[in-house]
C-alpha positions in Angstrom: 16.2 13.5 28.6 12.7 14.0 29.9 10.1 11.2 29.7 7.0 12.0 27.8 3.9 9.8 27.2 1.3 9.9 24.6 -2.4 9.0 25.0 -3.7 6.4 22.6 -7.4 6.8 21.6 -8.7 3.4 20.4 -12.1 2.0 19.6 -13.4 -0.3 22.2 -14.1 -3.9 21.2 -17.8 -3.3 21.9 -17.7 -0.4 19.3 -15.9 -2.7 16.9 -18.7 -5.3 17.3 -21.4 -2.6 16.7 -19.5 -1.6 13.5 -19.4 -5.2 12.3 -23.1 -5.7 12.8 -23.9 -2.5 11.0 -21.7 -3.3 8.0 -23.2 -6.8 7.9 -26.7 -5.4 7.8 -25.8 -3.0 5.0 -24.3 -5.9 3.0 -27.4 -7.9 3.5 -29.5 -5.0 2.3 -27.3 -4.8 -0.8 -27.5 -8.6 -1.3 -23.8 -9.2 -1.1 -21.6 -11.3 1.2 -18.5 -9.6 2.5 -15.7 -9.8 5.0 -15.3 -6.9 7.5 -12.4 -6.0 9.7 -12.0 -3.3 12.3 -8.6 -2.2 13.5 -7.3 0.1 16.2 -5.1 3.1 15.5 -2.0 1.0 15.4 -3.5 -1.3 12.7 -4.0 -4.2 15.1 -7.3 -6.1 14.5 -10.0 -5.6 17.1 -12.7 -7.7 15.4 -13.6 -9.2 12.1 -16.2 -11.4 10.5 -16.6 -13.3 7.2 -20.2 -13.6 6.1 -21.1 -17.1 4.9 -20.3 -17.3 1.1 -18.0 -14.3 1.1 -15.0 -14.8 -1.2 -12.0 -16.4 0.6 -9.5 -13.7 -0.4 -11.8 -11.0 1.0 -10.9 -11.7 4.6 -7.3 -10.6 4.2 -8.3 -7.8 1.8 -10.7 -6.4 4.4 -8.0 -6.3 7.0 -5.5 -4.8 4.5 -8.0 -2.1 3.6 -8.5 -1.2 7.3 -4.7 -1.3 7.9 -4.1 1.1 4.9 -6.8 3.5 6.0 -5.6 3.8 9.5 -1.9 4.0 8.4 -2.5 7.2 6.5 -5.8 8.4 8.0 -7.2 8.3 4.5 -9.9 6.3 2.8 -8.4 3.7 0.5 -10.4 4.7 -2.6 -8.7 8.1 -2.5 -5.3 6.8 -3.5 -5.9 6.3 -7.2 -6.7 10.0 -7.7 -4.1 11.1 -5.2 -1.3 9.2 -6.9 -2.5 9.5 -10.5 0.4 11.8 -11.4 3.0 10.2 -9.1 3.7 6.8 -10.7 6.9 6.2 -8.7 5.2 6.8 -5.4 2.3 4.6 -6.5 4.7 1.8 -7.5 6.7 2.1 -4.2 3.5 1.9 -2.1 2.1 -0.9 -4.3 5.2 -3.0 -3.3 4.3 -2.8 0.4 2.7 -6.0 1.5 -0.4 -4.6 3.2 -0.9 -1.4 1.3 -4.0 -1.4 -1.0 -5.7 1.2 -3.1 -8.9 -0.9 -3.4 -11.9 1.1 -2.0 -13.6 -0.1 1.1 -11.1 1.0 3.8 -12.2 4.0 5.8 -10.6 5.6 8.9 -12.7 6.2 12.0 -12.1 9.8 13.3 -13.9 10.9 16.4 -14.4 14.6 17.4 -11.7 15.4 20.0 -14.3 17.1 22.2 -16.3 13.9 22.6 -13.7 11.3 21.9 -14.0 8.1 24.0 -16.9 9.3 26.1 -18.8 6.1 27.1 -22.3 5.7 25.6 -24.8 3.1 26.3 -24.8 1.0 23.1 -21.9 2.2 20.9 -19.0 2.8 23.3 -18.8 6.4 22.1 -20.8 9.5 22.3 -20.7 12.3 19.6 -21.8 15.9 19.7 -25.3 16.8 18.5 -24.3 16.7 14.9 -21.7 13.9 15.1 -19.6 15.9 12.6 -15.9 16.0 12.6 -13.7 19.1 13.2 -10.1 19.8 12.5 -9.3 18.4 15.9 -10.6 14.9 15.2 -8.8 11.9 16.7 -8.0 8.8 14.7 -9.5 5.9 16.7 -9.2 3.1 14.2 -10.5 2.0 10.8 -12.8 -0.4 9.1 -12.2 -2.4 6.0 -14.9 -4.2 3.9 -14.2 -6.5 0.9 -16.4 -8.8 -1.2 -18.7 -6.5 -3.1 -18.1 -3.9 -5.8 -16.0 -0.9 -4.6 -19.0 1.3 -4.1 -20.8 -1.4 -2.1 -17.7 -2.0 0.1 -17.5 1.7 0.8 -21.2 1.9 1.6 -20.8 -1.0 4.1 -17.8 0.7 5.7 -19.7 4.0 6.0 -22.6 2.2 7.6 -20.3 0.8 10.2 -19.0 4.2 11.1 -22.5 5.8 11.1 -23.5 3.2 13.7 -21.2 5.0 16.1 -23.1 8.2 15.5 -20.2 9.8 13.6 -20.6 11.8 10.5 -17.5 10.6 8.6 -18.4 10.5 4.9 -15.8 9.3 2.4 -18.0 8.5 -0.6 -16.2 8.9 -3.9 
C-alpha cells in the first residue's frame, strides 16, 4: 500500500472574522438580529457570533446551516426544490441531527487558481472578477439564522462577498 496525502484548503480564522463582521453589518442594515457561524471544510466551527437580541435557537441553527452547506457543497435553500419529488430521501435526510433545509447556509468556494493566497485584509485573494470556475475549492461555509429566509441568505452572501468572491446563491 502506498501512502497518499490530501491537502485541505480551509478559511483562516481572520477570514472567518471578516465574514462575521460583514454578515453582521448586513443584518444591521436589514434591521434584524441574527446568529452567524463560519465553519471549515470539515464542518468544524471557526468563528461565530450572536447579535444581542437574536433568537436563542438561532445560534445552533446557524451552525447547522453552515454544517449542511459544507457537507454537500450546496446552499441549504436549494434542498426543498432538489428533493421535492424524492420524499423518502427528504425524510431520511430530515432525520439527521444537523441537516437542515432552512435557507441561510452557503458554501464558500474559492477559485482554485487563487485559493489561499494571502491578502492584506481578508486572508484570501481572488482573480480580477472573483468569479468561480469548475475548479473551485470548498474552503468552508457560513450559516445565518434569525431573520426571514431571504434575509439570512442576504447576510450569508454579504459574508462571502467580503472575501472578494463572487459566489451568488440567491433563490
